[in-house]
N, C-alpha and C positions, 0 to 999 in steps of 0.2 A: 504494500500500500504506500502511496506517495503522500505522506502527511506533512503538513507544515510543522516545523520544529518549534516548540515553545522553549524560550530561554529564561533562566532564573532571573536575570537582570530585568527582564521585561514584564514579569508577573507582579501584580499588585494585590494586596489584600482587598477582598471584595470582588475580584474578577470572577465571573461565572463561566462554568464549562458549558459548551453547547449540549443541550439535552438530546437524549435519544428516546424514541417512543417505539414500543413493541406491542402489537396486538396479541392477546392471549386467547388461543382457541384450542379446541380438542386436538387437532392435528399437531400443533406445536407442543402441547403437553405430552402426547404420545411419543413424538420424535425425541423429545428431551429425555423422557423416562427410558426409552429404548437405547438411545445413544449413551446415556450415563449408566446403563444397566441398573437403574433404580426401579426395581420391580415391586416396591411397596404399593399395594393397590389403591391407596388414597390418591395417587397421582393419575390413575386411568380408569378406575372402576367406580362410577357414581354411587351404586348401591352400597359398596363397601365403605366409601367415604362418608355417606350419610349414617350408616350403622356405627361408624367410629365417632360420630358426633359433629361432623363437618357438614356444611350446607351443600358442598359439591366437591368435585375433584379440584386439585390445585397444583400450581407449579412447584417444583422442588427447589431446594436451597441452592443447588449447583447452578441452576439457570439464573437465579437472582444474582449470585456472586459473579457469574460470567458477564452479566449485563453491567454491573458496577465496574468491573475491570475494563470492559470495553469503553464505558464512558470516560474513564481516566486515561487509558492508553491512547484512545483516538485523539484526545485533546493534547496530551503532552508530547507526542511525537516519538519517533523510533529511538532517539538517543536518551530518552528519559527512562527512569527505573522506578517501578512500583515497589517501594520498600515495605509498606505495611498497609493492610486493609482489615478493618474490623467493622462488623455490622450486626444488627439485631433483626431477626425475622419476627416482626410483631403482628403482621396481618398477612392474609393470603392473596394470591393472584389467581383468579378463577376464569374459566371460559367466559368471554364477553368483556373482560377487563381490558383496559389499555394500561400497560406499565410504562411510566415515564421516569427516566433516571436523570437526576440533576446533580450539580455540584458547585461548590464555591470555595475560593481560596480564603483561608482564615488566618494564616500566618506564614512567614518564611524566615529562615535563619541559616547561618552557616555554622556547621559543627564538624569538627575533625576533617576539615577539607571538603566536606560535602555541602552542596547547595540544596537545602531542604525546603520543600513546600508542603504545607499542611492543608488538607481539604476537609470540608464537610461534604459528604455525598449521601444521597438518599434515592429511594425508589418509591413511587406513589402508584396507587391504583385509583381509578376514577370513582370508586364507591366510598373510600374512606380517607383519602389523602395519603399522607406519608405512612407507608407500611413497613419500610425498611430503612431506618436511619443508620448512618455509618460515618467513619472517619478514615482518612488515608494519609499516608506520608509518601511523598515521591522525591526523587533526586533528579534535578534537571541540570543540563549543561549550562555553563555560563556563555554569554555571547562571545563568539570567537573574535580574536583581534582582527580589526578591519571591518567590523560591523556586520558579520554574518555572511 
């Protein structure tokens, strides 16, 4: 992928990451469960999900994690490094939902020679708002001599 590189020197607290939006549907649920080999039936069997106390089948954690990673890595560029990602799965993403991932720069600092950027990241569903809040730390390159 030919992404624009983000440089530490050019990032400011308050900068927002470009959002990504993903439609959640039964096909995507099944493909994710199959690809991840996650055969827990709450992800693909509506009757099982309801019997287990859920309203419907729902997306697994790996999908949400991958969406947040994509949000960050698509923004930072290929020379960036995702050092840390932590998030909480507080709500579900069910068929018919639209998952929207967003992020914002909250701080930046230099430590041990690394140019660190701290992010708040989250994913929302259109039924309940923020369903998965999280935080990330990335390392970005500094602007090359000569201005890029």
